PDB file of N, CA, C and O in Angstrom, chain B, residues numbered from 101:
ATOM      1  N   UNK B 101     -12.021  12.623  -6.399  1.00  0.00           N
ATOM      2  CA  UNK B 101     -10.880  12.898  -5.552  1.00  0.00           C
ATOM      3  C   UNK B 101     -10.131  14.097  -6.118  1.00  0.00           C
ATOM      4  O   UNK B 101      -9.953  14.210  -7.331  1.00  0.00           O
ATOM      5  N   UNK B 102      -9.702  14.970  -5.255  1.00  0.00           N
ATOM      6  CA  UNK B 102      -8.887  16.102  -5.680  1.00  0.00           C
ATOM      7  C   UNK B 102      -7.510  15.602  -6.088  1.00  0.00           C
ATOM      8  O   UNK B 102      -7.111  14.491  -5.740  1.00  0.00           O
ATOM      9  N   UNK B 103      -6.796  16.431  -6.825  1.00  0.00           N
ATOM     10  CA  UNK B 103      -5.435  16.072  -7.231  1.00  0.00           C
ATOM     11  C   UNK B 103      -4.546  15.957  -6.002  1.00  0.00           C
ATOM     12  O   UNK B 103      -4.621  16.777  -5.086  1.00  0.00           O
ATOM     13  N   UNK B 104      -3.714  14.941  -5.996  1.00  0.00           N
ATOM     14  CA  UNK B 104      -2.770  14.760  -4.898  1.00  0.00           C
ATOM     15  C   UNK B 104      -1.538  15.609  -5.150  1.00  0.00           C
ATOM     16  O   UNK B 104      -1.190  15.878  -6.299  1.00  0.00           O
ATOM     17  N   UNK B 105      -0.878  16.033  -4.084  1.00  0.00           N
ATOM     18  CA  UNK B 105       0.345  16.826  -4.258  1.00  0.00           C
ATOM     19  C   UNK B 105       1.438  15.969  -4.897  1.00  0.00           C
ATOM     20  O   UNK B 105       1.393  14.742  -4.810  1.00  0.00           O
ATOM     21  N   UNK B 106       2.415  16.606  -5.536  1.00  0.00           N
ATOM     22  CA  UNK B 106       3.514  15.826  -6.120  1.00  0.00           C
ATOM     23  C   UNK B 106       4.354  15.174  -5.027  1.00  0.00           C
ATOM     24  O   UNK B 106       4.552  15.744  -3.954  1.00  0.00           O
ATOM     25  N   UNK B 107       4.839  13.980  -5.316  1.00  0.00           N
ATOM     26  CA  UNK B 107       5.725  13.292  -4.372  1.00  0.00           C
ATOM     27  C   UNK B 107       7.105  13.925  -4.452  1.00  0.00           C
ATOM     28  O   UNK B 107       7.604  14.207  -5.541  1.00  0.00           O
ATOM     29  N   UNK B 108       7.709  14.143  -3.316  1.00  0.00           N
ATOM     30  CA  UNK B 108       9.052  14.721  -3.253  1.00  0.00           C
ATOM     31  C   UNK B 108       9.871  13.958  -2.229  1.00  0.00           C
ATOM     32  O   UNK B 108       9.322  13.308  -1.340  1.00  0.00           O
ATOM     33  N   UNK B 109      11.173  14.037  -2.357  1.00  0.00           N
ATOM     34  CA  UNK B 109      12.040  13.479  -1.342  1.00  0.00           C
ATOM     35  C   UNK B 109      12.280  11.979  -1.452  1.00  0.00           C
ATOM     36  O   UNK B 109      12.357  11.301  -0.428  1.00  0.00           O
ATOM     37  N   UNK B 110      12.398  11.447  -2.653  1.00  0.00           N
ATOM     38  CA  UNK B 110      12.770  10.047  -2.798  1.00  0.00           C
ATOM     39  C   UNK B 110      11.623   9.062  -2.808  1.00  0.00           C
ATOM     40  O   UNK B 110      11.844   7.867  -2.609  1.00  0.00           O
ATOM     41  N   UNK B 111      10.418   9.517  -3.030  1.00  0.00           N
ATOM     42  CA  UNK B 111       9.285   8.613  -3.088  1.00  0.00           C
ATOM     43  C   UNK B 111       8.403   8.916  -4.278  1.00  0.00           C
ATOM     44  O   UNK B 111       8.561   9.939  -4.944  1.00  0.00           O
ATOM     45  N   UNK B 112       7.480   8.021  -4.536  1.00  0.00           N
ATOM     46  CA  UNK B 112       6.525   8.218  -5.610  1.00  0.00           C
ATOM     47  C   UNK B 112       5.254   7.463  -5.254  1.00  0.00           C
ATOM     48  O   UNK B 112       5.263   6.628  -4.348  1.00  0.00           O
ATOM     49  N   UNK B 113       4.172   7.743  -5.948  1.00  0.00           N
ATOM     50  CA  UNK B 113       2.931   7.037  -5.697  1.00  0.00           C
ATOM     51  C   UNK B 113       2.134   6.898  -6.972  1.00  0.00           C
ATOM     52  O   UNK B 113       2.381   7.590  -7.960  1.00  0.00           O
ATOM     53  N   UNK B 114       1.168   5.988  -6.938  1.00  0.00           N
ATOM     54  CA  UNK B 114       0.287   5.744  -8.063  1.00  0.00           C
ATOM     55  C   UNK B 114      -1.084   5.399  -7.502  1.00  0.00           C
ATOM     56  O   UNK B 114      -1.195   4.585  -6.585  1.00  0.00           O
ATOM     57  N   UNK B 115      -2.119   6.010  -8.045  1.00  0.00           N
ATOM     58  CA  UNK B 115      -3.488   5.692  -7.650  1.00  0.00           C
ATOM     59  C   UNK B 115      -4.104   4.878  -8.774  1.00  0.00           C
ATOM     60  O   UNK B 115      -4.123   5.312  -9.926  1.00  0.00           O
ATOM     61  N   UNK B 116      -4.610   3.689  -8.436  1.00  0.00           N
ATOM     62  CA  UNK B 116      -5.302   2.820  -9.390  1.00  0.00           C
ATOM     63  C   UNK B 116      -6.604   2.377  -8.759  1.00  0.00           C
ATOM     64  O   UNK B 116      -6.603   1.569  -7.830  1.00  0.00           O
ATOM     65  N   UNK B 117      -7.705   2.893  -9.249  1.00  0.00           N
ATOM     66  CA  UNK B 117      -8.999   2.529  -8.672  1.00  0.00           C
ATOM     67  C   UNK B 117      -9.059   2.929  -7.213  1.00  0.00           C
ATOM     68  O   UNK B 117      -8.897   4.101  -6.871  1.00  0.00           O
ATOM     69  N   UNK B 118      -9.294   1.944  -6.350  1.00  0.00           N
ATOM     70  CA  UNK B 118      -9.379   2.204  -4.906  1.00  0.00           C
ATOM     71  C   UNK B 118      -8.034   2.114  -4.220  1.00  0.00           C
ATOM     72  O   UNK B 118      -7.926   2.434  -3.036  1.00  0.00           O
ATOM     73  N   UNK B 119      -7.004   1.685  -4.936  1.00  0.00           N
ATOM     74  CA  UNK B 119      -5.705   1.458  -4.318  1.00  0.00           C
ATOM     75  C   UNK B 119      -4.757   2.629  -4.530  1.00  0.00           C
ATOM     76  O   UNK B 119      -4.763   3.288  -5.570  1.00  0.00           O
ATOM     77  N   UNK B 120      -3.960   2.858  -3.525  1.00  0.00           N
ATOM     78  CA  UNK B 120      -2.909   3.860  -3.569  1.00  0.00           C
ATOM     79  C   UNK B 120      -1.607   3.123  -3.313  1.00  0.00           C
ATOM     80  O   UNK B 120      -1.410   2.567  -2.232  1.00  0.00           O
ATOM     81  N   UNK B 121      -0.721   3.112  -4.291  1.00  0.00           N
ATOM     82  CA  UNK B 121       0.558   2.423  -4.176  1.00  0.00           C
ATOM     83  C   UNK B 121       1.656   3.447  -3.924  1.00  0.00           C
ATOM     84  O   UNK B 121       1.765   4.445  -4.637  1.00  0.00           O
ATOM     85  N   UNK B 122       2.459   3.193  -2.913  1.00  0.00           N
ATOM     86  CA  UNK B 122       3.604   4.054  -2.605  1.00  0.00           C
ATOM     87  C   UNK B 122       4.888   3.306  -2.912  1.00  0.00           C
ATOM     88  O   UNK B 122       5.019   2.128  -2.580  1.00  0.00           O
ATOM     89  N   UNK B 123       5.829   3.979  -3.539  1.00  0.00           N
ATOM     90  CA  UNK B 123       7.156   3.413  -3.757  1.00  0.00           C
ATOM     91  C   UNK B 123       8.119   4.251  -2.932  1.00  0.00           C
ATOM     92  O   UNK B 123       8.396   5.407  -3.251  1.00  0.00           O
ATOM     93  N   UNK B 124       8.620   3.646  -1.868  1.00  0.00           N
ATOM     94  CA  UNK B 124       9.500   4.350  -0.934  1.00  0.00           C
ATOM     95  C   UNK B 124      10.705   3.465  -0.645  1.00  0.00           C
ATOM     96  O   UNK B 124      10.748   2.807   0.394  1.00  0.00           O
ATOM     97  N   UNK B 125      11.679   3.438  -1.540  1.00  0.00           N
ATOM     98  CA  UNK B 125      12.807   2.522  -1.388  1.00  0.00           C
ATOM     99  C   UNK B 125      13.608   2.722  -0.114  1.00  0.00           C
ATOM    100  O   UNK B 125      14.246   1.783   0.361  1.00  0.00           O
ATOM    101  N   UNK B 126      13.591   3.912   0.448  1.00  0.00           N
ATOM    102  CA  UNK B 126      14.326   4.180   1.687  1.00  0.00           C
ATOM    103  C   UNK B 126      13.407   4.284   2.894  1.00  0.00           C
ATOM    104  O   UNK B 126      13.833   4.749   3.951  1.00  0.00           O
ATOM    105  N   UNK B 127      12.141   3.855   2.754  1.00  0.00           N
ATOM    106  CA  UNK B 127      11.181   3.946   3.847  1.00  0.00           C
ATOM    107  C   UNK B 127      10.440   5.270   3.823  1.00  0.00           C
ATOM    108  O   UNK B 127      10.852   6.218   3.154  1.00  0.00           O
ATOM    109  N   UNK B 128       9.350   5.319   4.556  1.00  0.00           N
ATOM    110  CA  UNK B 128       8.490   6.506   4.534  1.00  0.00           C
ATOM    111  C   UNK B 128       8.951   7.593   5.505  1.00  0.00           C
ATOM    112  O   UNK B 128       8.673   8.772   5.290  1.00  0.00           O
ATOM    113  N   UNK B 129       9.645   7.209   6.560  1.00  0.00           N
ATOM    114  CA  UNK B 129       9.976   8.171   7.616  1.00  0.00           C
ATOM    115  C   UNK B 129      10.798   9.356   7.143  1.00  0.00           C
ATOM    116  O   UNK B 129      10.641  10.459   7.668  1.00  0.00           O
ATOM    117  N   UNK B 130      11.661   9.159   6.176  1.00  0.00           N
ATOM    118  CA  UNK B 130      12.545  10.241   5.737  1.00  0.00           C
ATOM    119  C   UNK B 130      11.973  11.047   4.573  1.00  0.00           C
ATOM    120  O   UNK B 130      12.694  11.839   3.966  1.00  0.00           O
ATOM    121  N   UNK B 131      10.697  10.863   4.251  1.00  0.00           N
ATOM    122  CA  UNK B 131      10.094  11.582   3.129  1.00  0.00           C
ATOM    123  C   UNK B 131       8.965  12.483   3.619  1.00  0.00           C
ATOM    124  O   UNK B 131       8.399  12.246   4.686  1.00  0.00           O
ATOM    125  N   UNK B 132       8.639  13.509   2.850  1.00  0.00           N
ATOM    126  CA  UNK B 132       7.484  14.348   3.192  1.00  0.00           C
ATOM    127  C   UNK B 132       6.172  13.564   3.147  1.00  0.00           C
ATOM    128  O   UNK B 132       5.186  13.984   3.753  1.00  0.00           O
ATOM    129  N   UNK B 133       6.145  12.430   2.436  1.00  0.00           N
ATOM    130  CA  UNK B 133       4.925  11.623   2.346  1.00  0.00           C
ATOM    131  C   UNK B 133       4.466  11.138   3.720  1.00  0.00           C
ATOM    132  O   UNK B 133       3.279  10.873   3.913  1.00  0.00           O
ATOM    133  N   UNK B 134       5.381  11.020   4.667  1.00  0.00           N
ATOM    134  CA  UNK B 134       5.035  10.522   6.000  1.00  0.00           C
ATOM    135  C   UNK B 134       4.051  11.442   6.713  1.00  0.00           C
ATOM    136  O   UNK B 134       3.254  10.988   7.534  1.00  0.00           O
ATOM    137  N   UNK B 135       4.106  12.720   6.404  1.00  0.00           N
ATOM    138  CA  UNK B 135       3.246  13.668   7.115  1.00  0.00           C
ATOM    139  C   UNK B 135       1.926  13.941   6.393  1.00  0.00           C
ATOM    140  O   UNK B 135       1.065  14.643   6.922  1.00  0.00           O
ATOM    141  N   UNK B 136       1.763  13.388   5.186  1.00  0.00           N
ATOM    142  CA  UNK B 136       0.514  13.615   4.459  1.00  0.00           C
ATOM    143  C   UNK B 136      -0.634  12.920   5.153  1.00  0.00           C
ATOM    144  O   UNK B 136      -0.474  11.806   5.652  1.00  0.00           O
ATOM    145  N   UNK B 137      -1.777  13.551   5.193  1.00  0.00           N
ATOM    146  CA  UNK B 137      -3.006  12.945   5.712  1.00  0.00           C
ATOM    147  C   UNK B 137      -3.685  12.220   4.561  1.00  0.00           C
ATOM    148  O   UNK B 137      -4.575  12.768   3.911  1.00  0.00           O
ATOM    149  N   UNK B 138      -3.262  10.984   4.311  1.00  0.00           N
ATOM    150  CA  UNK B 138      -3.740  10.236   3.150  1.00  0.00           C
ATOM    151  C   UNK B 138      -5.248  10.064   3.155  1.00  0.00           C
ATOM    152  O   UNK B 138      -5.878  10.150   2.101  1.00  0.00           O
ATOM    153  N   UNK B 139      -5.842   9.823   4.320  1.00  0.00           N
ATOM    154  CA  UNK B 139      -7.292   9.643   4.368  1.00  0.00           C
ATOM    155  C   UNK B 139      -8.028  10.903   3.917  1.00  0.00           C
ATOM    156  O   UNK B 139      -9.068  10.814   3.265  1.00  0.00           O
ATOM    157  N   UNK B 140      -7.499  12.063   4.258  1.00  0.00           N
ATOM    158  CA  UNK B 140      -8.109  13.322   3.843  1.00  0.00           C
ATOM    159  C   UNK B 140      -7.868  13.552   2.350  1.00  0.00           C
ATOM    160  O   UNK B 140      -8.771  13.986   1.635  1.00  0.00           O
ATOM    161  N   UNK B 141      -6.666  13.266   1.884  1.00  0.00           N
ATOM    162  CA  UNK B 141      -6.330  13.499   0.476  1.00  0.00           C
ATOM    163  C   UNK B 141      -7.152  12.637  -0.477  1.00  0.00           C
ATOM    164  O   UNK B 141      -7.592  13.112  -1.524  1.00  0.00           O
ATOM    165  N   UNK B 142      -7.358  11.370  -0.118  1.00  0.00           N
ATOM    166  CA  UNK B 142      -8.100  10.481  -1.022  1.00  0.00           C
ATOM    167  C   UNK B 142      -9.580  10.419  -0.681  1.00  0.00           C
ATOM    168  O   UNK B 142     -10.373   9.900  -1.466  1.00  0.00           O
ATOM    169  N   UNK B 143      -9.964  10.940   0.477  1.00  0.00           N
ATOM    170  CA  UNK B 143     -11.374  11.047   0.817  1.00  0.00           C
ATOM    171  C   UNK B 143     -11.988   9.849   1.509  1.00  0.00           C
ATOM    172  O   UNK B 143     -13.195   9.832   1.747  1.00  0.00           O
ATOM    173  N   UNK B 144     -11.190   8.848   1.838  1.00  0.00           N
ATOM    174  CA  UNK B 144     -11.703   7.669   2.540  1.00  0.00           C
ATOM    175  C   UNK B 144     -10.634   7.157   3.498  1.00  0.00           C
ATOM    176  O   UNK B 144      -9.441   7.344   3.257  1.00  0.00           O
ATOM    177  N   UNK B 145     -11.058   6.510   4.585  1.00  0.00           N
ATOM    178  CA  UNK B 145     -10.070   5.899   5.474  1.00  0.00           C
ATOM    179  C   UNK B 145      -9.462   4.668   4.812  1.00  0.00           C
ATOM    180  O   UNK B 145     -10.065   4.093   3.905  1.00  0.00           O
ATOM    181  N   UNK B 146      -8.300   4.266   5.246  1.00  0.00           N
ATOM    182  CA  UNK B 146      -7.659   3.091   4.661  1.00  0.00           C
ATOM    183  C   UNK B 146      -6.662   2.477   5.617  1.00  0.00           C
ATOM    184  O   UNK B 146      -6.482   2.938   6.744  1.00  0.00           O
ATOM    185  N   UNK B 147      -6.026   1.441   5.149  1.00  0.00           N
ATOM    186  CA  UNK B 147      -4.974   0.782   5.904  1.00  0.00           C
ATOM    187  C   UNK B 147      -3.727   0.740   5.043  1.00  0.00           C
ATOM    188  O   UNK B 147      -3.799   0.919   3.827  1.00  0.00           O
ATOM    189  N   UNK B 148      -2.601   0.507   5.659  1.00  0.00           N
ATOM    190  CA  UNK B 148      -1.338   0.425   4.934  1.00  0.00           C
ATOM    191  C   UNK B 148      -0.651  -0.892   5.250  1.00  0.00           C
ATOM    192  O   UNK B 148      -0.691  -1.370   6.384  1.00  0.00           O
ATOM    193  N   UNK B 149      -0.026  -1.469   4.245  1.00  0.00           N
ATOM    194  CA  UNK B 149       0.749  -2.694   4.400  1.00  0.00           C
ATOM    195  C   UNK B 149       2.025  -2.544   3.588  1.00  0.00           C
ATOM    196  O   UNK B 149       1.990  -2.012   2.478  1.00  0.00           O
ATOM    197  N   UNK B 150       3.154  -3.006   4.123  1.00  0.00           N
ATOM    198  CA  UNK B 150       4.361  -3.008   3.311  1.00  0.00           C
ATOM    199  C   UNK B 150       4.340  -4.248   2.409  1.00  0.00           C
ATOM    200  O   UNK B 150       3.549  -5.166   2.621  1.00  0.00           O
ATOM    201  N   UNK B 151       5.213  -4.262   1.407  1.00  0.00           N
ATOM    202  CA  UNK B 151       5.168  -5.324   0.407  1.00  0.00           C
ATOM    203  C   UNK B 151       5.447  -6.694   1.016  1.00  0.00           C
ATOM    204  O   UNK B 151       4.871  -7.686   0.570  1.00  0.00           O
ATOM    205  N   UNK B 152       6.307  -6.775   2.012  1.00  0.00           N
ATOM    206  CA  UNK B 152       6.584  -8.060   2.665  1.00  0.00           C
ATOM    207  C   UNK B 152       5.301  -8.618   3.289  1.00  0.00           C
ATOM    208  O   UNK B 152       5.030  -9.814   3.181  1.00  0.00           O
ATOM    209  N   UNK B 153       4.523  -7.772   3.931  1.00  0.00           N
ATOM    210  CA  UNK B 153       3.265  -8.209   4.532  1.00  0.00           C
ATOM    211  C   UNK B 153       2.261  -8.626   3.463  1.00  0.00           C
ATOM    212  O   UNK B 153       1.582  -9.641   3.613  1.00  0.00           O
ATOM    213  N   UNK B 154       2.165  -7.850   2.389  1.00  0.00           N
ATOM    214  CA  UNK B 154       1.245  -8.196   1.301  1.00  0.00           C
ATOM    215  C   UNK B 154       1.605  -9.558   0.728  1.00  0.00           C
ATOM    216  O   UNK B 154       0.722 -10.380   0.482  1.00  0.00           O
ATOM    217  N   UNK B 155       2.891  -9.807   0.512  1.00  0.00           N
ATOM    218  CA  UNK B 155       3.333 -11.101  -0.031  1.00  0.00           C
ATOM    219  C   UNK B 155       3.017 -12.241   0.923  1.00  0.00           C
ATOM    220  O   UNK B 155       2.573 -13.304   0.490  1.00  0.00           O
ATOM    221  N   UNK B 156       3.241 -12.034   2.216  1.00  0.00           N
ATOM    222  CA  UNK B 156       2.944 -13.076   3.204  1.00  0.00           C
ATOM    223  C   UNK B 156       1.446 -13.361   3.253  1.00  0.00           C
ATOM    224  O   UNK B 156       1.047 -14.524   3.322  1.00  0.00           O
ATOM    225  N   UNK B 157       0.618 -12.332   3.219  1.00  0.00           N
ATOM    226  CA  UNK B 157      -0.833 -12.536   3.226  1.00  0.00           C
ATOM    227  C   UNK B 157      -1.299 -13.263   1.969  1.00  0.00           C
ATOM    228  O   UNK B 157      -2.178 -14.121   2.042  1.00  0.00           O
ATOM    229  N   UNK B 158      -0.719 -12.928   0.817  1.00  0.00           N
ATOM    230  CA  UNK B 158      -1.078 -13.616  -0.425  1.00  0.00           C
ATOM    231  C   UNK B 158      -0.702 -15.094  -0.341  1.00  0.00           C
ATOM    232  O   UNK B 158      -1.457 -15.953  -0.796  1.00  0.00           O
ATOM    233  N   UNK B 159       0.453 -15.392   0.233  1.00  0.00           N
ATOM    234  CA  UNK B 159       0.867 -16.786   0.405  1.00  0.00           C
ATOM    235  C   UNK B 159      -0.067 -17.549   1.329  1.00  0.00           C
ATOM    236  O   UNK B 159      -0.414 -18.695   1.043  1.00  0.00           O
ATOM    237  N   UNK B 160      -0.479 -16.938   2.428  1.00  0.00           N
ATOM    238  CA  UNK B 160      -1.410 -17.590   3.359  1.00  0.00           C
ATOM    239  C   UNK B 160      -2.761 -17.816   2.691  1.00  0.00           C
ATOM    240  O   UNK B 160      -3.387 -18.857   2.894  1.00  0.00           O
ATOM    241  N   UNK B 161      -3.214 -16.852   1.899  1.00  0.00           N
ATOM    242  CA  UNK B 161      -4.490 -17.012   1.202  1.00  0.00           C
ATOM    243  C   UNK B 161      -4.410 -18.153   0.198  1.00  0.00           C
ATOM    244  O   UNK B 161      -5.353 -18.932   0.060  1.00  0.00           O
ATOM    245  N   UNK B 162      -3.281 -18.253  -0.505  1.00  0.00           N
ATOM    246  CA  UNK B 162      -3.112 -19.335  -1.489  1.00  0.00           C
ATOM    247  C   UNK B 162      -3.113 -20.693  -0.798  1.00  0.00           C
ATOM    248  O   UNK B 162      -3.704 -21.645  -1.306  1.00  0.00           O
ATOM    249  N   UNK B 163      -2.459 -20.789   0.350  1.00  0.00           N
ATOM    250  CA  UNK B 163      -2.454 -22.050   1.104  1.00  0.00           C
ATOM    251  C   UNK B 163      -3.854 -22.398   1.581  1.00  0.00           C
ATOM    252  O   UNK B 163      -4.247 -23.564   1.551  1.00  0.00           O
ATOM    253  N   UNK B 164      -4.601 -21.411   2.014  1.00  0.00           N
ATOM    254  CA  UNK B 164      -5.948 -21.634   2.512  1.00  0.00           C
ATOM    255  C   UNK B 164      -6.868 -22.111   1.403  1.00  0.00           C
ATOM    256  O   UNK B 164      -7.738 -22.949   1.639  1.00  0.00           O
ATOM    257  N   UNK B 165      -6.686 -21.587   0.191  1.00  0.00           N
ATOM    258  CA  UNK B 165      -7.531 -21.931  -0.937  1.00  0.00           C
ATOM    259  C   UNK B 165      -7.112 -23.226  -1.626  1.00  0.00           C
ATOM    260  O   UNK B 165      -7.864 -23.762  -2.440  1.00  0.00           O
ATOM    261  N   UNK B 166      -5.935 -23.727  -1.313  1.00  0.00           N
ATOM    262  CA  UNK B 166      -5.450 -24.952  -1.954  1.00  0.00           C
ATOM    263  C   UNK B 166      -6.288 -26.138  -1.505  1.00  0.00           C
ATOM    264  O   UNK B 166      -6.682 -26.211  -0.341  1.00  0.00           O
ATOM    265  N   UNK B 167      -6.566 -27.072  -2.414  1.00  0.00           N
ATOM    266  CA  UNK B 167      -7.361 -28.256  -2.012  1.00  0.00           C
ATOM    267  C   UNK B 167      -6.572 -29.096  -1.001  1.00  0.00           C
ATOM    268  O   UNK B 167      -5.353 -29.233  -1.101  1.00  0.00           O
ATOM    269  N   UNK B 168      -7.280 -29.640  -0.050  1.00  0.00           N
ATOM    270  CA  UNK B 168      -6.642 -30.486   0.954  1.00  0.00           C
ATOM    271  C   UNK B 168      -6.473 -31.891   0.374  1.00  0.00           C
ATOM    272  O   UNK B 168      -7.376 -32.410  -0.283  1.00  0.00           O
ATOM    273  N   UNK B 169      -5.313 -32.503   0.618  1.00  0.00           N
ATOM    274  CA  UNK B 169      -5.095 -33.852   0.078  1.00  0.00           C
ATOM    275  C   UNK B 169      -6.016 -34.861   0.738  1.00  0.00           C
ATOM    276  O   UNK B 169      -6.274 -34.784   1.939  1.00  0.00           O
ATOM    277  N   UNK B 170      -6.511 -35.808  -0.049  1.00  0.00           N
ATOM    278  CA  UNK B 170      -7.381 -36.855   0.485  1.00  0.00           C
ATOM    279  C   UNK B 170      -6.531 -38.026   0.927  1.00  0.00           C
ATOM    280  O   UNK B 170      -5.507 -38.328   0.314  1.00  0.00           O
ATOM    281  N   UNK B 171      -6.956 -38.683   1.992  1.00  0.00           N
ATOM    282  CA  UNK B 171      -6.196 -39.844   2.516  1.00  0.00           C
ATOM    283  C   UNK B 171      -6.861 -41.109   2.126  1.00  0.00           C
ATOM    284  O   UNK B 171      -6.380 -42.190   2.467  1.00  0.00           O
TER     285      UNK B 171
END
C-alpha cells in the first residue's frame, strides 16, 4: 500500500493489518477525510461502521455464541 496522506482537520487514522481505524470525534462530514477515496488509497474495497454499530454487532455475536439454557 502506498503511504496515506496526513490526516487534517480534526481527525486521525491508524492502519493495522487489514483494518483502517478512523478517529473523528466531530464526525467525518466536516473533515477532509470525507472526500478521500479510501478504496483507492488502501487498494481494496471495504465497508465502514461507526463504533456504536461495531459494539452492537459484537453484542449480538456474543449472544448468538452463548450456550442456550437447558430446561
